[in-house]
N, C-alpha and C positions, 0 to 999 in steps of 0.2 A: 379310194384315192383321195388324193388333198386337192381340199381348191384355195386355202391360203398359197400363197408365193412369200420366197426366201425376201425379205428387207433387208437393209442397212440402211447408214446415212447417205451424204454426197461427198464424206470427206475417206480421208485414207481408207482402203479394203480390208487392211490387216494393221488396225496403230498398235503400238507398241502399249499395255497398260492401259485399254481403252474402257472407258465406263460411259453406257449411252442410255442414256433411257426413251421408252418407245410407247406409247398411249393410245388407247380408240376409245371413245365412248359409242356404245351400246343402249339403242334405246328400246324393250320390252313392251310391246303393248299386254301381252298376254303372260301368266305366269311359266314359268319353263323349269321345273322343278327337275326334271329330268339332265337341264344344262352340265355337259362335260368340256374341255376344255383340252384339247392338243396342242403340245409344245414343243419344240428343242432348240438349241441356238449353238452356236460357236463364239467362245467358250462355253461360257455358263451365265445360266441366265436366274434370278429369284421376281418368281410372280407374284403381282398382287389384283385380287379383285376385289373394288368398291373399298379397296384401303386395307384388307387384310391379306395377311399374306398365305398365302395360298400353297408355296413349293418352292426347292429348289431343284436346278439339276440343269443338264442331264448328267444319267451318268457315264465315268469313262468309256471311249469307243473307239476303235480305229474310226478314222473318218469316212470308210468308203458304206461302213457299218452304223453312222451314229445313230442312237438311241432317242425316240419321244417319252413323252411322256402325259399322262390324260386322267384328269381331275376332274372328281366329282365337282360343282359350281354354284346349282342351281339353288341352293340353299341361299349363294351370297347374293343373286340379281335379285334385281328389285323390280316387279310389274309396273308400268306407267310411269315409269322414271327412266332418267339417264344411270347408265350402269359404268364405270370404269376399269378398264381394263388396263392394266401398266407392267412393265416389264421390265428390269434394269437387267444390262445384260455386260457382261464383262468380256473383253475380249484381251488373251494374249496380248499377241502379238511377236511372241516367241514360242518353241518347244518347249515340252516339261517334262519330267519321269510317267507323267499322267495324262500327257496329252502332246499331238503333234497339230504343227500349225496349218489353220487353214486360212479362210479368212472371217471377217464379221458374218454375222448372218444373225436373223430372224426367223422363225417360220412356226405360226399359232394359227388355229379356227376352233372358233367356239360352236357347239353342236347340239340341235336339242331333235328329239323323236315326238315330241310334244305336235297335238294338232293344232295349227297358227288361228283356225276359226276358233274353236272351243276351249282351250288352253289346256287341253287334256293331253293325255298319252296314246299315242295310235294303237290300236284295237288289234289282233290278231283278224285277218280276214279282208284285211284292205288290202287299199292296192300298193303293187310294191314302190311307187315314188313317195305316198305318204307314211309307208313304212321305213323307207330310207331316212335316217339324219337330216334333219335342216341344217343348213348353216347360217349361222346368227351374226357372224364374223368372221373374216380372217384378215390375215397379213395383206397388206398390197398399199397401194401409193397412197390411199388414203391415212394411212396412219400417220402421227404424229412424233418427232423423235428430235432430241436435242442429247448434246455430250453434257453427261452431269455437273453442274459447275460444282458440286461440292467435294469430289475427289479428283484429288491431285495426281495426275500421270506420271510425274516426274520421281515418284517413287522408287524405289531400290529392290532389290529379288528379296523375296526370307530365304531361301535358300537355291542350291542347283538344281532341287528337284521340283522348286513348286516357282510362284507366283510370285505378285508381286505384292509389297507392305502397302499398310494404308495409313490414308492422310485425308482427315474428312474436316470440312468445315461447315458445318451447320449452319453457320449464318448464309451460305450462299443459294442452299437449295435445301428445304424440309420437306417431309414426307409428303406433303398436301398434293404433290403431283399423283401420288400414287390415290386418289380419292376422286369422287365426283364432284364435281363442278369447279375442277381446277382450269385454267384459262392457259390452253396451248396454244392458242393463236401466232404466238409468235416465233411459236417452232416450225423448223422445218417438216415439211411432206416428207415421206420416207420413199428410198429408193428402191426400188424392184429390180431383184436381181434373175427372176427364174421360179420357175415352179419347182416344186417338190420333184427332187432326183438329179438337181443340178451336183454338175461336182462343186467341189472335190469333197460332197458329203454322200452320193449317192442317194437310192430312197429310203428314210428312217424305218427304222426298222421299232418295233414295241420295246418299254424298256421290260426286263425279264428277270426281276427282282422286285419284293416289296418297295413302299416309300420308306426312308430312313424316318427313326422317330426325331424328336424335339421336344424336351421336359426338360423344366427349370430345374437347375439345380445353384440354389446358396452357398456363398464363401461360409466356414464355420465361424470362422475368427480371424481378428488382426493381429498378425504376429509380431510385426515392428513400425514404429511411426518414429520420422525421424524431420528434420532441417538438414537441405544438401544446398551447395553452391554449385551451378555446373560448370562445364568446362568451357573454353572462350570460343571455340570452334571446331565443328566436327562434320565432317559428311561419306557419301560409300561414294565409289564407283566404278559403273560395270566396265571392266576392263577387256571383261571378254567380250562383249559388243563392241566397244569401241576401235580395237584393234582387227577384231574377227565381223564383219558386221552381217556378213553371209551367214554366222551361226545362230542367228533366230531361227531358221529353218531346222535346226536339230538341236540336240541335246550334248553331243559329244564333247570331250574333251579339247580345247585348243594350245598348243604350245604356241607361244609367243616370244618376238624378244622387243623390250619398246619400254618409254621411260615415259614419267606425267613430272609437268615442272610449273614450280608457280614462284612467286613474289609474297615476300612477307615482310610486314613495315611492321616495325615497334617502334610505340610513341616513345619509347627511353631504355637504358639499360636495361638490362633482364634476362631472366633464363627464360629459355624456349625450349618445351616441353615437346619434340614430337613422339606421338602415340598409333597405335593401331590395336586396337581389343578386340581386332578379329582381320586378320590378314588374308580370308579369304583362300587359303593355300600357297598364299606368293607372301614369301618372307618380308618383314619390312626392312628394305635398302635404299640407307637416305645418305646426301650428301648436303651440306648448307656451306655455300661459296665454295663449292668443289669439295671439301675436307669431308672424311664419316667424321663421325663420332666415334673418340674413343672407345673403349670397352669398360672403362671405368664412367661410362657416363649410362650407361643398360641396365636398366633394369625390367624386371616382371621376365613370364616362361612365355614360350611361343604357346598359344598365337596370341599371346597380351603382351607388347612390348614397345616400351617408352625409354626416349634416349633425351636428356637432359643437357641442354648446349645455352653456355654464358652468350650474350650476342651485345652486341653495341645498338645504340639506337638505329633510327632507320631500315633501310631495306634490302632483303638478304633474298638469296636465289634458292629455294629447295628443289632438289630432282631427286626424284622417285624410282630406284630400277623397278619395275612390276612383271622385268622377263621371269619366266617361268610356264607351269601348265596349270590352269583354270579350267574349273568345269562350270563355272556361273557363278560362283559366291559373290559377294560383294567383298568388293575391298575401302574396309574402311580404315579413312586417316583422319588425325585431327591434330589439334595444338594449343596449347595453354601456356599462358606467361602471367608473370608476375606485374606486367605492364599493358595496356589495351596492345591490340595487334589486327592486324586487314591481312585479307589473303585475297590475293586478284590472280590473274591467269597474264601471260606475258604481253600478251596484247593488251593495250587500252581500251581496243574496243569491243574487245569482247566480252559477252555477261557471265560468260564460265568462269570457274575459280581456277582451273588448268588449263593447261597446253601440252597435248600430245605431242610426244615425239616419237615418230615411227610409225608402224611397226615396220621392221627390218625385218620377219621373216614373220612367216606365221603356218604353223601344222594344225589338220583337223587330225584327230587322232581315235582312229576303232581299231577297239582292243583283239579284235579277230582280223586283223586287216594289216597288210606292212605299211610301216609308217617309214615316209625317209625321217632323219634325222634333222633334227634343227639348225639352220646354221647361225650363228652368233657371233662370227668375225666379222661382221661389215665392220667399216672403220668410222662411219658415221659415228652407229651406233656409241662407238668406244670414246670420240670427241664428246657427243653429248651428254654421255657417263659421268665425263672426266669435269665438263664445265665451271668453271668458278664464276661465269659472270651470263648476266643476260643477254650483252653483245656477242659472246661466243655461240651460244645458242641461237641468235637471229642472223649467222652467218648459215646459219644448219637449217635457211627457209622452206628448204625443200620439203623437208621433212616434219615440218609444225602445221598443226592443225589445232585450232581450239576446240576443246571438250562440248561436245554438243550438250545442251542442258539435261537434257533427257538422260542423258546418263550420269549426271552429277545428282546423288541426293543433298541437299546441303542441311538438310534437317535430319541427320542421324541419330534415330529414338535410339536406337539399339548401345552406342558409341555415350550416349549420354544418360543410360541407363548403369551402365556397367562403370564409367567411370566419373566421380565428382572429384572436385576439387576441395571441397571442405561436407562432414557429416557431423551431425548431433542427435543422439537419439532421445527419445523423451516416453515415458510412461503412455499407454495407450488408453484413453478415457474409456469407461464404463458405458456411455453413452456412444461411443464411435461403435464400440462392440457390439451392440444392441441394433443399431442401424444395418448390420446381418441380416437382421432377422428378418420374418416374414411377417412384419406389419409397416402402417404408415408412416411412425417416427423416423425422421431422417437425424444427421448428425453433421455437425458444421467442422471442415475442414480446419486448425490451426494454421494459421499465417504467423509467419516474420518477416518485417522489409527485405527483401535483397535478396531472401532465400528459397528454393522453394520445398513445397511441403510432400514428403513422400510415405509410403505406405505401403506395405505386403499383407496381402492376405490369402488368408488356406482355405482352399476349400475340400481340405480334410482328404482328397482322394485322386488320382488324376481320372481325367477329364478328357473329353474330344466333342468338339461344336464351336458353338459360336457364343463370344460373349456380349453382354447387354446389362444395360445399365442404367439407372434415373438420377439425374443431379438437377442440384437449380445455381444457378452459375451468372455471372455479368458475362454478356459479350466478351469474344476474344481471351478469355482465360486457355492456355493448351493444356488439355490431357493427356499424358503420355502412359502406357499400359503394355505391361513387358512381361508375358508369360515364360514362368521354367517350370521344373519340376522336381527340382531337390533341394535342401535347406535344411542345415544341421547347427544348433549353435548360433545362428545370428548368421552364420556363411550362406551365400547361393552358389550354387552352381550354377555358372552362366553356361546359356546354351548356345556355345561358339561355332559358328557354320550355318547357324539356325537364327537367321532375325525377326525374334516371335515378337515382333511391337505393331503398336498401332498410333497414331496419334489423333487426337481428336479435338476441335478446337469449337469450344462453347459457342452458342446463341445465347440470346437476353433470357433468362427466365427457366424455369421447370423443363427439364426435357428429358426423350425416351432415344436412348439408341439400340440397336442391333447392329453388331458385326456382320458384313457378308461373308467376312474369309473364315474358313476351316482351322482352329487350333488344336492343339493337346496344352496339356499342362496341367499343373497343381497349383501353382502359389500363381498370384499376379500380384508385380510390382506396379503401384501405381504414385505418379508424379504430379503435380499441381505445379503448375508455371506460370507465370506473370499472373497472377490473382492482383486483384487491389481490395476481392471483399472474399470474406471463405466462401470457397465451395461447399454447399451441403450434400451431400451422399443420402440415397434414398432406397438405393436398391442397388447390387450387384451380384449379378448370375452366370451361368455359363447355359446353356443351351443344349443339354446333353444329345447330341446327335449321332447312332449307331443302326445298325442294321436291325431292325426288328426282332426280337426275339423274348420267349420265354424261359424262365430259369426250372429248366423241366430237371437238369441234370442234379445232382444233390450229394452230399457226402458228409458223414459225422461219423466220429472215430473215437477211440479210449486214448486216443494222442491227439492233443489240441493244435501243436503244431502241425501234422498233418493235415487238419482239418484248414487251418490259416494258409496253408502253401495251395492245397486245393482252391480254396477264394480267391487268393489273390491272380490264380490260373485262369480261374473264370473270367474274372474283372479282366485280366487282360486282353484273354480274346475276344472280349465282347469291346472293350476302346477300340481295338483295331479290328472292327467289322464296321466297315464304310459299302461303297458301291461293290468294294473286290474286298478281300483280305488286305491288309495293311500292314508293313513291317513295325510301323508306330504311328503313334498320330501324332507328334510333335515335329520329329526330325523329319521325316521325308515325305509320309503317308504315299508311298510305293507299293503296288504291288507286286513283290518279289514270289518269282515265280515257283522256286524251289521252296522260300518259308513257306508255303500256302501249304504244301502237303502235310503239313507239321499239323500247322490251323487245322486244315480241314476235319483231321482226327479226332482234336480234342473238342469241335464246333459241332461234332456227331454226340460226344459224347455228355457237354454241358449243356446243348440246348437243340438237339434235335434237328440240328441248321442245315441243309442239304442244296436249296436253290442256290443259293451264296457259290457255294464250291462249285456246281456246275456252271455256274455264270462264270468263274474265273479261268477254269480248266478250258472252256470254249473261246475266250480270248485268247487264249498263250499261240496257235495255229496261224491265228494272221501276223505272225510277227515274220512269216516264210520271207519275207520281203526282205527282210534283214539279214539273217543267216536260214538256211535250211537247219540248222540245228537250233532253232528258235534262240530269238531272246530269252533273256534273266529277269527283265521286267515292262510288262505291258500293260495297255498300252503307251509306247512311251517314245519320246525321241532321243534317246541313249542307244543308239546300236551296239548292243554290249551282250556277251554268250558266256554264260556260265555253263558248260556242258553237266555239271552233278545237277543243275536246275532243272534241264530239260529231263533227265532222266529219273528225278522225282517226281516229276508229271506225269510222265508214263506209271508210275507207281502210282500216285494220287486219281490216276484215271479206273485203274485197278480197280481202287481202295471204293472210289466211288460207285460203278457197277455193284461190286460185291456191298457195300450199306444199300445202295438205293433200289438194286435189281432191274436197273434200267436196262431192259434190250436194246430199247429206241436209243438209250445218248449211246452204248458200247458200238454201236453201228454206226450213228453219225461220227464219232469221233477215231472207229479204228483205222481211216487211212489215213489221219493226219498224225497218231502214234506210228504207222507203219513207214511213213513219210520221212520221218524224224530217225527214227532205227537205221534207215536205209542209209542215210547221210552219216550215221556213224559208222555205221560195218564199214563205208567206202573210206573212212579214216582212216582203216587199220593199217600198220605196216608190216612189212614183209614176218617180221617175228608170231605177226597176231597180237599185236597189242593197238590200244586205242594213244593214238596220239593227237594234241590239240596246241597250238599256239595263240596266247590267250589269257584270260584272266581263270587257271583251272582252283578257284577256289573251293574249298569244304566249310573251314569255320576259322575263325581270328586267331586259333593256336601257333604259337609259334614253329612251327614244322613247315619243310620244303614243299612249297606248293609252287614251283616255277612256271613261270611263264611260256618256258618253252622243256620240250623230254616227257618222259614216261609220268605220269603220275597214278600213283597205285589205288589211291581209294574211286577215282571217275572209273578207273578198267575195272575193280569189283563192282561198284554199284552200275555198271554196265551191264556185266553178268546178271544181275536182278532186273534188273527192267527189261533184256530179252526175257527173262522167263516171266515177268507178269506181261509182257505183250504177247506170251505166245496163251497165257492165261484167257486173255481176252481176245485171241482171234480165235479158240475153242469157244467160247461163247457166242461167239457173232460164224460159227462155222467157218472159216477158214481155216481147215483144216492142214491146206499145206504150209501155209506161214509159221500156221502155230511150229509143226514138227522142223520148219525151219529155222524157228528160231530156239528152238529149245536147244538143237545142235550147235547153233552159234555159242550160244551161253556155256554148252559144254566143252566147245573147243577155247573159250575166250580164258575161262576157269580155271582150265589146264594151265594154258601159256602163263596165269599170272600166279599159278600156286610155282610153276618150274624157275620163270624166270625174277618172279619181285620176292621170293623168299632170299635171306641172306642168313644163309646155315652155321656161320658164326658167331651173327649175335641174334639166332635163333627167334626171328622173325622175320616181318614183311620189312620190309623197307617203304621209305617214304618216298623216293622216285627216284626213275633213271636219269641221270643229266642230259643235258645234249652230248657233253663227250663224251660218255659212256659211263661215267662213276656211276656210284650208289649213293644215296644221300646220306650224309652226315648224320641226320638226326634221323632218331629212331621215334617212331610217337605209339600212344594208346588208340590215337584215332583211324592209324590202317589197322589195327589188331583189330579193333571195334567193329569195322566195316568185312573185314576180313570175316568175322565169324556172321555178321549179320545175313551176307552175301552167300553163306555156305562156301568159301573158296578152302579152308585148310579139311581137311581128312584126319584118321589116324590120330596119331601122336602130338602133329600141329594142330588140331583141334584144340586136346584137351590140354595142350600148356597154352592156348593162347585163352583159354576158360581158367587160366589159374591167372594167368594175367590180370583178368578182370579181377579175379577177387583180392588181390594184392598187386597194382602198378609198379613196374620196376622205377624207382629214384630218376634210371639214366634217361627214361622213358620221355617225351612231351605230352603233360598231362592237357587233359578235356580243358579246354578254353573257354567255352560256351555252354549256356543252355542248351544250344540248339543242336551240337551232338554230343550234349548227357541223352537227348531224345534217341538216339540210333545207339546211346552206351545201355540204356535202359530197356529196349526192345533185344537188343544183344543180350542182356541179363534174363528178359524174362523168356526168350528160348531157349536159354540154357536152364530155366527153372529156378533161380538163384531168388526167388522175389524179397529174400531179406536184406542183397544186397542192393537191391534196389530201392527198395524203401529207407535203407539207410542212407544211402546218395541222395536221394532227393531231402530227406531231414539235414542231412551238412548240408550241402548246396545251397539249398533255396532259405533255410534257417538263418544264413547272414542276413538274407533280404529282410526278413521277417522284425532280424535287429533290427533293421534300422528303417524302421517306420514303412516299411513298401507299400503299398497298395497294388501293385503289380510286379511284374516279373521283372528283371534288371535284361539287358542284353547280352551283357558279358558276366565272367566270373571277373573279377578281382586276379590281375597278374597277367591277363587274356594280351594279346597284340594292339589290341583298339583301347582298352581299358584307361582313364587317365589316373588311374593307380597302377603301377606296376608292381607293385610287391607281394609275391605270393603268399607270403603270410597275414596276409588282413590288410588291415587298416592300423597296424601297428610299425612304428619305427622305430622306438625308443624302448626303456625300459617303463617308463611312465607310461599309465593310459591316456586314452589319446585326448579323455575329457577333462584333464587338466594339464596340457601342454602346451606350447604357443602357437601360435600358426594357426590356421584353420581345417579342419577335416580336410581329407581324401577323398576326392569324387572316385567312389567305387566302379562306378560306367559309367556310358557315354549315354542313353536312353535306359530311362526309367520304365519303359512300358514296351513291353516288344513281344509281338505275339510269337516270334518262333522258340520261344524259351517256358510257354506255357503248360509244356508236358504233362505233369501232375494233373494237372486237370482228365487227364485219356488214362493215366497209367491205372491210378487210383480207383478210377472205373471197373478199369479193365482189368485187373488183378485185383486191388484188395477187396474191390463189390464182386469181380471174377465173372462178369458181363460183356459176353465176347459172340458176336454173328458167326454162324460157322458156315451159313448160305446164303448166296446171290437175297438179299431183300431183306434179310435177317428172318425168314420163315422157321428157322432152326436156330436156336440160341445156347450158348455154352451159361451156366450158373455157376460157378467155379471156385468160390472165393480162397484168396492164399492168405495165410496169418499176418505176411508183412510187417512182426513186430506186434500186432496190434490183441487186442482182447476181444475187443467189438467193437463190429462197424454196421452201419445200415446206410440208404443213399438210394439213389435212380440212376435208371440209364435210358434215353429216349428213344422209343423203337421208329424208324424208317415212314411207317407206315402210322403215324399215330399212338398214344399213350406211350407209357414205361413201362420198366420191370422194375421193381421194387424190393428191395433184399435188405434184409435186415440179419444179421447173426452176433452168436459168440458162442467164444469158445472156453469150455471149461477144460484147460489141461490138466490139473487132477484126478479126474475122470475119464478123459480122454475122447469128450464127448464134445459135436458140433454140430449147436443148436442152428437151423437156417429156416427160416421164414422168406417166400418167395411170391411174389405176386404178379401176375402179368394176364394176358388180356387172352381170351379164347382163341385159337388155333395158331398159336404161336407154340412149335414145339420145344422143348426146353431138356436141355443137357443138364443134369446137375448132380454135380459132385463135392462131397468135403474134401478138405486140404488131406493130404498124406497124412497115414496113421493116425485118423482120426474118425470116429462114428457119428456117422451123419443123423440127426433128427431132424425130419424135416416135417416143415408144414405149409403147402402150397396151398395160391388160393388164387383163383381163374375169374377174371373181368367180362362179361356180357354173355352173349349166348351162344 
């Protein structure tokens, strides 16, 4: 039972981008070495005890199953003195892809089993009351609270998936508030909301995974140093919240019809450049005094677009048409000119820079539900869009409203990072390079009057965690930081649709700062703005924060390229292990259900980690209130379904049972597996095939995956999921459902084979369209899935096997490493380990050639790759390194866990280690050559320990030398590759 109560301040129950301080002083007369502190909050907290950062949380959860954390803090408490418990609570006030909006709240209590009279731990045999933990402090009305004065609540969204960017003014409040002796008498008393168990949270549940790491990693070099001059004016508008304020309760797409208007005053005749470095998926459509810029005025490629318009001195009307569909990305808009300018809303009384016009219509879009068509024909919309003067707009006063200041970020750090009016590069001083090393020496950044100083530092590898720095500066200097993932020959690949920036305004003197916002990056661009004396840099770190793992899996071989690929695959998975698996550490940080199936297999082989897998699997059924098919990312305010993702979840549940042997898990999860599959079976149409109107994604390849119709791969994966479910049903002794699902799988397999095979093209079609016609495309994706799910038989199966060996040029090719995972599974099932290894070398070798330290999201040429050429990065006869222009970006995300398959396949097949029974009590050690002459490595076992394998093939003598080391009690099924004689040394560990 909790004694602590939920508390908050006396302000809004769910403030947008709220940063709130809570603290309590606790005096202990005796030591309490066993003291521990339980805590949870909505939305996130950072906990300090006596000024020491203790932890962050809670882990992402469904609101009614909110998790709490428990920390050992006795070593931080001081007997005979006041002790400060301080908590920074960040409340989003919106739903994200990690969080469903609740309300602001903090719940905590400090416990000890220490005997208060003696200052010693209670002993066995004492009465129950004395053995029960004593509550030393708990959240109640005696706690003090204040909105953190240093954090600006008027920042913009990081992305539609995440919360808000960070702007901190160190002059307003330093970290003394987390320490004993701080005077909080002017702070207000907290308001109690109610006891633990209060709605919307329910009774908090214990954290079910270990605490994440925080290990400092220093930057390795300064890549670039420049003086730059900023553009005149830049802002970000939250268009979605402006025109659909109710959308704070969810994270669904919004379609809208609306406009923004502003007045721009030019001090003289000049050229006004109107630009958007990232339009938030709403194309830049603008008129100036009622006239759209001509085509010749435009430059840049979307999402960066710029229009240069010559104008006379004086005031001009800018109208921006922001109609379209938005998921919550910021709408970046900026102005620059060769003469001074000023931006104002239409109303002189307004504090906002913009006036909103509309909305004339809005529609919430849920991808698996019917959506009415957006109405774009309102006459007032047409009049406003064509307005040439402020007077014409004020005639539509019923449709005009000032944009609330909270929805306009007038300090757009991202735009200033991307768009500068001038830049001059400098050689990097050696002392500045050394300032990044672990030592006491710092270095002053050079200054130029009227310019900003900008440097780019490289951490040497992709990382995830919290930026931290130590500097010395005069008060009021602005420090902008921008994290990104890829740089080549001086060119940056910007993180469009991810505002990965922060702004820090300095206090006077030497100071340290640790950002509370998680980021993924390899590089950081630092801009020093407004400095009157040089800022001195002493330290720059990223506090690497991942799920805690040991590097148990290992792989070395005669092929250095495969070794490197294995290592970047392992690192990709580690960087994408937070409180769940996430797709990527930078752009989204989202637990995508389908991605996690493949990530789990890699995690088993790289780290032997299973608690994070179980946590992910158990989260999924909590989305049943959104759809009986379950959502594709959880826990999330975006109500979205990808049927394949739920089918992969079913398979992952089976594979988790196979790896751990946990019957308790199988029994717990079986009812939820069965519920989902019953929902799928309920959507079979009369011809026996599954139909879903919605997002029928498999991967980003350019093949037909329509939102309506019969999509072939997901029907095939439903066959496999039914068989996997039958396997779990057998394990939990549900014989009736096991037999039924086998029968359903057989019926569906026959329907797929009969109805989705195109005899004329000798392949499975990608879909049957709603009008009954077959897909124009034929893809390798459909053929691979058919083989993997045992759909074809006889000659059809043989033909598809030949396609794997030599994919027909007319077929759509594999577009992402995610799909390659299924391709490699199919190759392994066919015994084509040579093809598997060669495809890994070819597909991932390109990443290694481009200095990748983690695996890319897509291959070049996929439907979402920024570079669409299928022939790599070449666009002319000249090599890229001597061509004009910048390099082509090869992918969006440069660290994507769905791409890390080689760390699994090389362990499972080059080392040959695969579990044969639940819990891996019997394990195959059957290495395959994979084009290698030798290999060695280790694969973790679920119960602890590893299987170590080392082999060497002597093809001249036909001998295969194999050394295997494994714990006692694990039965081994050992074999050499076909046609080679096994020479074995087997060692056992333990008694």
